[in-house]
Structures are given as structure tokens and as C-alpha cells.
C-alpha positions as CSV (number, residue, x, y, z in Angstrom):
1,X,-21.8,7.4,-32.7
2,X,-24.4,5.4,-30.7
3,X,-22.9,2.7,-28.4
4,X,-23.1,-0.9,-29.4
5,X,-25.2,-2.6,-26.7
6,X,-26.1,-6.2,-26.0
7,X,-28.2,-7.6,-23.1
8,X,-28.2,-11.1,-21.7
9,X,-30.6,-12.8,-19.2
10,X,-28.5,-13.7,-16.2
11,X,-30.7,-14.8,-13.3
12,X,-27.6,-16.0,-11.5
13,X,-24.2,-14.2,-11.3
14,X,-22.4,-14.7,-14.6
15,X,-18.8,-15.0,-15.5
16,X,-17.5,-12.0,-17.5
17,X,-14.5,-11.9,-19.8
18,X,-13.8,-8.5,-21.2
19,X,-10.8,-7.8,-23.5
20,X,-10.3,-4.4,-25.1
21,X,-7.2,-2.7,-26.6
22,X,-7.3,0.6,-24.7
23,X,-9.7,2.9,-22.9
24,X,-11.8,2.2,-19.9
25,X,-13.7,-0.8,-18.4
26,X,-16.5,0.1,-16.0
27,X,-18.6,-2.5,-14.2
28,X,-21.6,-1.8,-12.0
29,X,-23.0,-4.7,-10.0
30,X,-26.6,-4.4,-8.7
31,X,-29.7,-6.4,-7.8
32,X,-30.7,-7.3,-11.4
33,X,-31.3,-10.4,-13.5
34,X,-29.7,-9.0,-16.7
35,X,-26.2,-8.3,-17.9
36,X,-25.9,-5.3,-20.3
37,X,-22.7,-4.6,-22.2
38,X,-22.1,-1.3,-24.1
39,X,-19.1,-0.5,-26.2
40,X,-18.5,3.2,-27.2
41,X,-15.7,5.1,-29.0
42,X,-15.6,8.5,-27.3
43,X,-13.4,10.1,-30.0
44,X,-15.4,8.5,-32.9
45,X,-12.3,7.5,-34.8
46,X,-12.7,5.0,-37.7
47,X,-10.4,2.4,-36.3
48,X,-12.1,2.3,-32.9
49,X,-15.5,2.1,-34.5
50,X,-14.3,-0.7,-36.8
51,X,-12.9,-2.6,-33.8
52,X,-16.2,-2.3,-32.0
53,X,-18.2,-3.3,-35.0
54,X,-16.1,-6.5,-35.6
55,X,-15.9,-7.5,-31.9
56,X,-17.7,-10.6,-30.6
57,X,-20.1,-10.0,-27.7
58,X,-21.6,-13.3,-26.8
59,X,-22.6,-15.9,-24.1
60,X,-20.3,-18.8,-24.7
61,X,-20.9,-21.7,-22.3
62,X,-22.2,-19.5,-19.6
63,X,-19.4,-17.0,-19.9
64,X,-20.2,-13.6,-21.4
65,X,-17.3,-12.5,-23.5
66,X,-16.2,-9.3,-25.3
67,X,-13.3,-10.1,-27.6
68,X,-11.7,-9.4,-31.0
69,X,-8.8,-11.9,-31.4
70,X,-8.3,-11.0,-35.1
71,X,-7.9,-7.2,-34.5
72,X,-6.7,-7.3,-30.9
73,X,-3.1,-6.0,-31.5
74,X,-4.3,-3.8,-34.4
75,X,-6.6,-2.1,-31.9
76,X,-3.8,-1.6,-29.4
77,X,-1.5,0.0,-31.9
78,X,-3.9,2.0,-34.1
79,X,-7.3,2.8,-32.6
80,X,-8.4,5.4,-30.1
81,X,-9.9,4.6,-26.7
82,X,-12.9,2.3,-26.3
83,X,-15.2,2.5,-23.3
84,X,-16.8,-0.8,-22.1
85,X,-19.6,-0.3,-19.7
86,X,-21.1,-3.4,-18.0
87,X,-24.2,-3.6,-15.8
88,X,-24.4,-7.0,-14.1
89,X,-25.8,-8.9,-11.1
90,X,-24.2,-8.9,-7.7
91,X,-21.6,-11.6,-7.4
92,X,-20.5,-11.7,-11.0
93,X,-17.0,-13.0,-11.7
94,X,-14.9,-10.8,-13.9
95,X,-11.7,-11.3,-15.9
96,X,-10.7,-7.9,-17.4
97,X,-7.8,-7.4,-19.8
98,X,-6.7,-4.2,-21.5
99,X,-3.5,-3.0,-23.3
100,X,-3.7,0.4,-21.6
101,X,-6.5,2.1,-19.7
102,X,-8.5,2.3,-16.5
103,X,-10.6,-0.3,-14.7
104,X,-13.3,0.6,-12.2
105,X,-16.0,-1.4,-10.5
106,X,-18.8,-0.5,-8.2
107,X,-21.1,-2.8,-6.2
108,X,-20.2,-6.3,-5.0
109,X,-18.5,-8.6,-7.5
110,X,-17.2,-12.2,-7.0
111,X,-13.6,-12.9,-7.9
112,X,-11.9,-10.3,-10.1
113,X,-8.9,-10.6,-12.3
114,X,-7.7,-7.3,-13.9
115,X,-4.7,-6.7,-16.1
116,X,-3.8,-3.4,-17.8
117,X,-0.5,-2.3,-19.3
118,X,-0.9,1.2,-17.9
119,X,-3.7,2.7,-15.9
120,X,-5.4,2.8,-12.5
121,X,-7.4,-0.1,-11.2
122,X,-10.1,0.5,-8.6
123,X,-12.4,-2.2,-7.1
124,X,-15.1,-1.2,-4.7
125,X,-16.0,-4.7,-3.4
126,X,-15.3,-8.3,-4.5
127,X,-14.5,-11.8,-3.4
128,X,-10.8,-12.4,-4.1
129,X,-8.8,-10.2,-6.5
130,X,-5.7,-10.5,-8.7
131,X,-4.8,-7.1,-10.0
132,X,-2.0,-6.0,-12.3
133,X,-1.0,-2.7,-13.9
134,X,2.3,-1.8,-15.5
135,X,2.0,1.8,-14.3
136,X,-0.8,3.1,-12.2
137,X,-2.5,3.0,-8.8
138,X,-4.4,0.0,-7.5
139,X,-7.2,0.4,-5.0
140,X,-9.5,-2.1,-3.3
141,X,-12.1,-0.9,-0.9
142,X,-13.0,-4.3,0.5
143,X,-12.4,-7.9,-0.5
144,X,-14.0,-10.8,1.3
145,X,-11.1,-13.0,0.1
146,X,-7.5,-12.5,-0.6
147,X,-5.8,-9.8,-2.7
148,X,-2.8,-10.1,-5.0
149,X,-1.9,-6.6,-6.3
150,X,1.1,-5.5,-8.4
151,X,2.1,-2.3,-10.1
152,X,5.4,-1.3,-11.8
153,X,5.0,2.3,-10.6
154,X,2.1,3.5,-8.5
155,X,0.4,3.3,-5.1
156,X,-1.4,0.3,-3.8
157,X,-4.3,0.7,-1.3
158,X,-6.3,-2.1,0.2
159,X,-8.7,-1.0,2.9
160,X,-10.0,-4.3,4.0
161,X,-9.3,-8.0,3.1
162,X,-10.7,-11.2,4.5
163,X,-7.7,-13.4,3.7
164,X,-4.1,-13.2,2.7
165,X,-2.7,-10.1,0.9
166,X,0.3,-9.8,-1.4
167,X,1.5,-6.4,-2.7
168,X,4.4,-5.7,-5.0
169,X,5.2,-2.2,-6.4
170,X,8.4,-1.2,-8.1
171,X,8.1,2.5,-7.1
172,X,5.2,3.6,-4.9
173,X,3.7,3.3,-1.4
174,X,1.5,0.5,-0.1
175,X,-1.3,1.0,2.4
176,X,-3.3,-1.8,4.1
177,X,-6.2,-1.2,6.4
178,X,-7.9,-4.1,8.1
179,X,-6.2,-7.4,7.1
180,X,-7.6,-10.7,8.5
181,X,-4.9,-13.0,7.0
182,X,-1.2,-12.9,6.3
183,X,0.4,-10.0,4.4
184,X,3.5,-9.8,2.3
185,X,4.5,-6.4,0.9
186,X,7.5,-5.5,-1.2
187,X,8.4,-2.1,-2.7
188,X,11.6,-0.9,-4.3
189,X,11.0,2.7,-3.3
190,X,8.1,3.8,-1.1
191,X,6.5,3.7,2.3
192,X,4.6,0.7,3.7
193,X,1.7,1.2,6.1
194,X,-0.5,-1.3,7.8
195,X,-3.3,-0.1,10.0
196,X,-4.3,-3.5,11.6
197,X,-2.7,-6.9,11.2
198,X,-5.2,-9.2,12.6
199,X,-3.1,-12.3,13.3
200,X,-1.5,-13.6,10.1
201,X,2.2,-13.3,9.5
202,X,3.4,-9.9,8.1
203,X,6.4,-9.6,5.9
204,X,7.3,-6.1,4.7
205,X,10.4,-5.0,2.7
206,X,11.3,-1.7,1.1
207,X,14.7,-0.6,-0.2
208,X,14.0,3.1,0.5
209,X,11.0,4.1,2.7
210,X,9.4,3.8,6.1
211,X,7.5,0.8,7.4
212,X,4.7,1.3,10.0
213,X,2.4,-1.3,11.5
214,X,0.0,0.6,13.6
215,X,-1.4,-2.5,15.4
216,X,-0.2,-6.1,15.4
217,X,-2.4,-8.4,17.5
218,X,-0.4,-11.6,17.3
219,X,1.8,-13.7,15.1
220,X,5.0,-12.7,13.3
221,X,5.9,-9.3,12.0
222,X,9.1,-9.2,9.9
223,X,9.9,-5.8,8.6
224,X,13.1,-4.6,6.9
225,X,14.1,-1.3,5.2
226,X,17.5,-0.4,3.9
227,X,16.9,3.4,4.3
228,X,14.0,4.4,6.5
229,X,12.4,3.9,9.9
230,X,10.4,0.9,11.2
231,X,7.5,1.4,13.7
232,X,5.2,-1.2,15.2
233,X,2.3,-0.8,17.7
234,X,1.4,-3.6,20.1
235,X,-1.9,-3.7,22.0
236,X,-2.0,-3.5,25.7
237,X,-2.0,-7.0,27.3
238,X,-0.1,-8.6,24.4
239,X,3.5,-9.7,25.0
240,X,6.2,-9.1,22.4
241,X,9.3,-11.0,21.5
242,X,11.8,-8.6,20.0
243,X,14.6,-9.1,17.5
244,X,15.7,-5.6,16.5
245,X,18.7,-4.3,14.6
246,X,19.9,-1.1,13.0
247,X,23.3,-0.2,11.7
248,X,22.8,3.6,11.8
249,X,19.9,4.6,13.9
250,X,18.3,4.5,17.3
251,X,16.1,1.8,18.9
252,X,13.2,2.8,21.1
253,X,10.7,0.6,22.9
254,X,7.9,1.7,25.2
255,X,7.2,-1.9,26.2
256,X,8.1,-2.9,29.8
257,X,10.5,-5.8,30.1
258,X,8.8,-9.1,31.1
259,X,9.4,-12.8,31.0
260,X,8.4,-15.1,28.0
261,X,4.7,-15.5,27.4
262,X,2.9,-18.4,28.9
263,X,1.0,-21.1,27.0
264,X,-2.0,-19.6,25.3
265,X,-1.0,-16.0,26.2
266,X,-1.4,-13.6,23.3
267,X,1.9,-12.4,21.9
268,X,3.7,-11.1,18.8
269,X,7.1,-11.8,17.5
270,X,8.8,-8.7,16.0
271,X,11.8,-9.1,13.7
272,X,12.6,-5.5,12.7
273,X,15.7,-4.2,11.0
274,X,17.0,-1.2,9.1
275,X,20.4,-0.3,7.7
276,X,19.9,3.4,8.1
277,X,17.0,4.6,10.3
278,X,15.3,4.3,13.7
279,X,13.2,1.4,15.0
280,X,10.3,2.2,17.3
281,X,8.0,-0.2,19.3
282,X,5.1,1.3,21.2
283,X,1.7,0.3,22.7
284,X,-1.1,0.7,20.1
């Protein structure tokens, strides 16, 4: 059961398009001038081996593809897992599709698009990212561009992003670290936490869960939860315009009352609401 392996000379970062029915896609980006692709059936079942044997692995117009359009849905229904392991140059662009299974990348990639029906998605470093899983966690260590992440059920963690972030989860928490652009987060059931909103507008909504923005430097923060608390931290020296409401809860602000900010003075606008829960504003 040796893996099927193909290698391509890629002196510049290639485009990758990997499509497998189920299993795992692993990409390692490093300082190399070659792209190597290996397909392996860990269980050794006949259907998975047949799928691998009949799959096209080719360089088509500068795009390296792994695909089996004839047996794609047959593989999803019948065969066991398939492991696709790719070694590629730093900066490679990747489009990854799987009926069910895990996606994991290491090293620095370019733009990444990943779709799996069920399974975790973990990206170490990339340009921009568009990530989807029907059920599973999504994790991005750092993206130099924007991130659009969605899961039907699972947690979303984005530790650093250089542009706008959009997160949607039906059931599960969302955690953002250092965000340079705007952020829009929606979860049906789960907590939302943002460590540092660097200046873009923040919109956060959860039907059931807490919302916490540890530090908001400037711009608009609009946060709403039906059942849960809302907390925002404002740095010293930054003025805050407050619009706060709660139907069943307490409002607490540690900020001293002051007049409106002058022209050019740093400030944040906080529009915070909860139906049932407390609202807290404090110095970060």
C-alpha cells in the first residue's frame, strides 16, 4: 500500500486545487522549488485504492490539480479515508475541497479556500482565507489578509488577521486575537471574545452567550446578545460615546463623565445591548 506520489518543478509559488472525497488534506509550505503530492489509503480498502489509482494528478495551465470527477461522489459514498499530503513552496495558493475530513496547513501559504462537509480546519499562516466546515472547529494562527470563516457547529479561533474578519457559527464560540480591520461575528449559541480591535468597526451578535471586547482602540463597536453579558475595554486617553441598553440586567461603567471628543481626538462609539444580562464598560 505504498502512496501514489507525483512531483512538479515549481520555482515560483503554484496554485493548488485538491479535491478528495473524505479523509485528510495536509499541506506543508517551505523554502523549496518543488511541489510533491502523495495520496494514501490508510485502511487499504479496495474502493479507496481504486479512487487513488484513477485520480488525475497534473499541472494544468500552471495549476496543480488532484481530482477525480468521474468517481467523486462514488468515493464520498463508498470508499474509506484518503490522505493527501502536499509539500510546496512558501506562498502557494490553495483551494481545498473535501466531502468530510480534516484540513491542516503549516508554513506560510498565499490565499487559502477550504471547504469540508464535516471536520476541523487549521491554518498556520496564509494571505487571505475563506474557510467552511459543516461541523468542526476552524483555527487560523495568522493571516496577512482578511478571513471569512463559517461552521455549522464548532469553535472559530483567529489569532491574528491583517484585514477584515467575518465569522459565522451556528453553535459554538468565536475568539479573535489581534484584528487590524473590521470584524463581524454572528453565533446562534456561544460566546464571542475579541482581544484587540485595532480600529475597524466591530459588529457582534449572539442569541445566547457573552460578548467581550477586551480592548477597542477606536471606531464603532456594536454588540448585542439576547441572553448574556456584554463587556468592552477602552484604553486610557480614549473617549467613549455610549449607547447602552438592557431589559433585565445592570449597567456599569468605570469611565469618568466628559464632554464630546474634539476634532482628531481618539474615541470609540459603543452601541451595546442585551435583553437579559449585564453591560460593563471599563478601562483596558
